[in-house]
C-alpha positions as CSV (number, residue, x, y, z in Angstrom):
1,M,11.5,14.3,7.4
2,Q,10.7,10.4,8.9
3,W,6.7,9.0,7.8
4,T,4.5,7.1,9.3
5,L,2.5,4.4,6.6
6,V,-0.7,3.5,6.8
7,I,-1.5,0.4,5.2
8,P,-4.9,-0.9,4.8
9,L,-6.2,-4.9,4.3
10,K,-9.3,-6.2,3.6
11,P,-9.4,-9.6,4.8
12,L,-8.2,-11.9,3.1
13,A,-11.5,-13.9,2.7
14,R,-12.0,-10.7,0.6
15,A,-9.4,-9.7,-0.8
16,K,-8.1,-9.6,-4.9
17,S,-11.1,-10.9,-6.2
18,R,-10.1,-10.0,-9.4
19,L,-7.5,-12.4,-9.0
20,A,-10.0,-15.0,-9.3
21,P,-9.3,-16.3,-12.8
22,T,-5.5,-16.9,-11.9
23,A,-6.1,-17.9,-8.1
24,G,-8.6,-19.7,-7.1
25,D,-10.3,-19.2,-3.7
26,G,-8.0,-21.9,-2.3
27,V,-5.1,-19.5,-3.2
28,R,-5.8,-16.1,-3.4
29,P,-6.2,-15.4,0.0
30,G,-2.6,-16.4,0.8
31,L,-1.3,-14.6,-1.9
32,A,-2.9,-11.6,-0.7
33,L,-1.0,-12.3,2.7
34,A,2.0,-12.4,0.8
35,F,1.7,-9.1,-0.9
36,A,1.0,-7.0,1.7
37,Q,4.1,-9.3,3.9
38,D,6.4,-8.1,0.9
39,T,5.2,-4.8,1.0
40,V,5.3,-4.2,4.7
41,A,8.8,-5.6,4.9
42,A,10.0,-3.3,2.3
43,A,8.4,-0.5,3.7
44,T,9.7,-0.5,7.3
45,A,13.0,-1.3,5.5
46,S,13.2,2.3,3.9
47,A,15.2,5.1,5.3
48,G,12.7,7.3,5.2
49,V,9.9,5.7,7.0
50,R,9.3,5.6,11.1
51,D,6.9,2.9,11.7
52,V,3.8,1.9,9.6
53,V,0.2,1.1,11.0
54,V,-1.7,-1.3,9.2
55,V,-5.3,-1.5,9.6
56,T,-6.7,-4.9,9.5
57,D,-9.5,-7.0,10.9
58,D,-8.1,-10.0,10.0
59,A,-6.3,-11.8,12.9
60,L,-4.3,-13.7,10.5
61,A,-2.8,-10.8,8.6
62,G,-2.5,-8.7,12.3
63,R,-0.1,-11.7,13.3
64,E,2.2,-12.0,10.3
65,L,2.4,-8.4,9.8
66,G,2.9,-7.5,13.3
67,A,5.9,-9.7,13.7
68,L,7.4,-7.7,10.6
69,G,7.3,-4.6,13.0
70,A,4.0,-3.3,11.9
71,L,1.4,-1.6,14.9
72,V,-1.8,-3.6,13.9
73,V,-4.9,-1.7,14.5
74,P,-8.0,-2.8,13.8
75,D,-10.8,-1.8,11.8
76,P,-13.7,0.0,13.6
77,P,-15.4,1.8,11.1
78,A,-15.9,-1.5,8.4
79,A,-16.7,1.2,6.2
80,G,-14.2,0.6,3.2
81,L,-10.8,1.7,1.8
82,N,-11.0,5.2,2.7
83,A,-12.6,5.3,6.2
84,A,-9.9,2.6,6.9
85,L,-7.3,5.2,6.1
86,A,-8.9,8.2,7.9
87,H,-8.9,5.7,10.7
88,G,-5.6,4.3,10.5
89,A,-3.8,8.3,10.0
90,A,-6.1,9.4,13.1
91,T,-4.4,6.4,15.2
92,A,-0.6,7.6,13.5
93,R,-1.5,11.5,14.7
94,A,-2.9,10.5,18.2
95,R,0.5,8.6,19.2
96,R,2.3,11.4,17.2
97,P,0.3,14.4,16.8
98,E,3.1,16.0,13.9
99,A,3.6,13.1,12.3
100,A,4.0,12.9,8.7
101,V,1.6,10.3,7.2
102,A,1.3,8.5,3.8
103,A,-1.3,6.2,3.0
104,L,-0.1,2.9,1.0
105,N,-1.2,0.1,-1.0
106,A,-1.2,-3.0,0.7
107,D,-0.4,-4.9,-2.8
108,L,2.7,-3.6,-3.9
109,P,4.8,-7.0,-3.9
110,A,7.9,-5.7,-6.0
111,L,8.5,-2.6,-3.7
112,R,11.7,-1.4,-3.0
113,S,12.9,0.1,0.2
114,M,15.3,3.0,-1.9
115,E,12.6,3.5,-4.5
116,L,10.2,4.7,-1.7
117,S,12.6,6.7,0.5
118,R,13.0,8.7,-3.0
119,I,9.5,9.3,-3.5
120,L,8.7,10.3,0.0
121,A,11.9,13.0,0.0
122,V,10.2,14.5,-2.8
123,A,6.9,14.5,-1.2
124,A,8.3,16.0,1.9
125,L,8.1,19.3,-0.3
126,F,4.3,19.4,-0.4
127,P,1.6,19.4,2.0
128,R,-0.4,16.7,0.3
129,A,1.3,14.9,-2.6
130,F,0.4,11.5,-4.7
131,L,1.7,8.8,-7.1
132,P,-0.2,7.2,-9.3
133,D,-0.3,3.7,-10.0
134,A,1.4,1.8,-13.1
135,A,-2.2,2.3,-15.1
136,G,-2.2,5.5,-14.9
137,I,-5.7,5.8,-13.3
138,G,-5.6,4.6,-9.6
139,T,-3.2,6.0,-6.7
140,T,-0.7,3.8,-4.7
141,L,0.9,6.5,-2.2
142,L,-0.8,9.7,-0.9
143,T,1.3,11.7,1.8
144,S,0.5,14.8,4.3
145,R,3.2,16.6,5.9
146,P,2.3,17.1,9.3
147,G,-0.4,19.4,10.7
148,T,-2.6,18.7,6.9
149,E,-5.4,16.2,6.8
150,L,-4.3,12.6,4.3
151,R,-7.8,12.9,3.0
152,P,-7.9,9.9,1.3
153,A,-9.6,9.2,-2.3
154,F,-8.7,5.9,-3.1
155,G,-10.2,3.3,-5.3
156,G,-11.4,3.6,-9.3
157,A,-10.0,6.6,-10.7
158,S,-8.7,7.8,-7.8
159,R,-5.7,9.7,-9.9
160,A,-7.8,12.4,-11.0
161,R,-9.8,12.9,-7.5
162,H,-6.3,13.3,-5.4
163,A,-5.5,16.1,-8.2
164,A,-9.3,17.9,-8.0
165,S,-8.3,17.5,-4.2
166,G,-5.1,19.6,-4.6
167,A,-2.7,17.1,-3.9
168,V,0.1,17.4,-6.3
169,E,0.8,14.8,-8.6
170,L,4.6,13.8,-7.9
171,P,6.6,13.5,-11.5
172,L,9.0,11.0,-10.6
173,V,10.7,8.1,-12.8
174,G,12.6,4.8,-11.9
175,V,10.0,4.3,-9.1
176,D,7.9,1.8,-10.8
177,S,8.2,-0.8,-7.8
178,V,6.3,1.6,-6.2
179,R,3.3,2.0,-9.0
180,Q,2.8,-1.7,-9.4
181,D,0.0,-2.7,-7.4
182,V,-1.7,-6.1,-8.3
183,D,-5.4,-6.3,-9.0
184,T,-5.1,-9.1,-12.2
185,G,-2.8,-11.2,-13.7
186,E,-1.7,-9.1,-15.8
187,D,-0.7,-6.9,-12.8
188,L,0.7,-9.9,-11.2
189,R,3.0,-10.9,-14.5
190,A,4.1,-7.2,-14.5
191,A,5.8,-7.6,-10.4
192,L,7.3,-10.6,-10.9
193,T,9.1,-8.8,-14.1
194,L,9.8,-6.5,-11.9
195,G,11.0,-8.9,-9.1
196,V,8.6,-9.4,-6.1
197,G,9.3,-9.9,-2.7
198,P,10.4,-13.9,-1.1
199,R,6.6,-14.2,0.0
200,T,5.2,-13.7,-3.4
201,A,7.5,-15.2,-4.9
202,G,6.7,-18.5,-3.2
203,A,2.9,-18.1,-2.8
204,A,2.8,-17.4,-6.9
205,A,4.6,-20.4,-7.9
206,G,3.4,-22.9,-10.1
207,L,0.4,-20.2,-10.8
208,L,-0.4,-20.0,-14.6
209,I,-0.7,-16.4,-15.1
210,P,-1.8,-15.2,-18.9
211,D,-0.2,-13.1,-21.3
């Protein structure tokens, strides 16, 4: 099964506000863009991925992510993360009605293409499935097979919400790169330890990251 991934991205000036103690306003937008670039680059290289749809109203991010092969669409709902994901999923299925669609976070700078392919192969066994984040509270990936509505419920304690909605939690190990999203300085340190993509490595160089 070949997947269309939907990746949402806030305007860069407002992205990753919880990283403010680690990366000031002059650095944080570039860091958020680097996360998204490394995420999209790894996603498009995954054997299980047919195409990537990025939902964003940020012109710079749109140009840079489009250059990596993503289809960039605006966010006309402008009503938050889940509305953007629903719009992206609808866009994907307007293009390919029988698409298998997955929502993926934009802040996975350590993402490994092979790990993503493993997860998507297992997710194809279920109508809807999800992968919890490294903290075990949120979600980094939500999948829906052809003919199944995505029904995203990201934000905060989304692991519990996705489970309650009937999505199957994927019981995989050895896929840390797909679970390690970055919201805080501690998260960034963990991602750097896993090994981030080149754009994040460059953007994070010289930052004082707390232990």
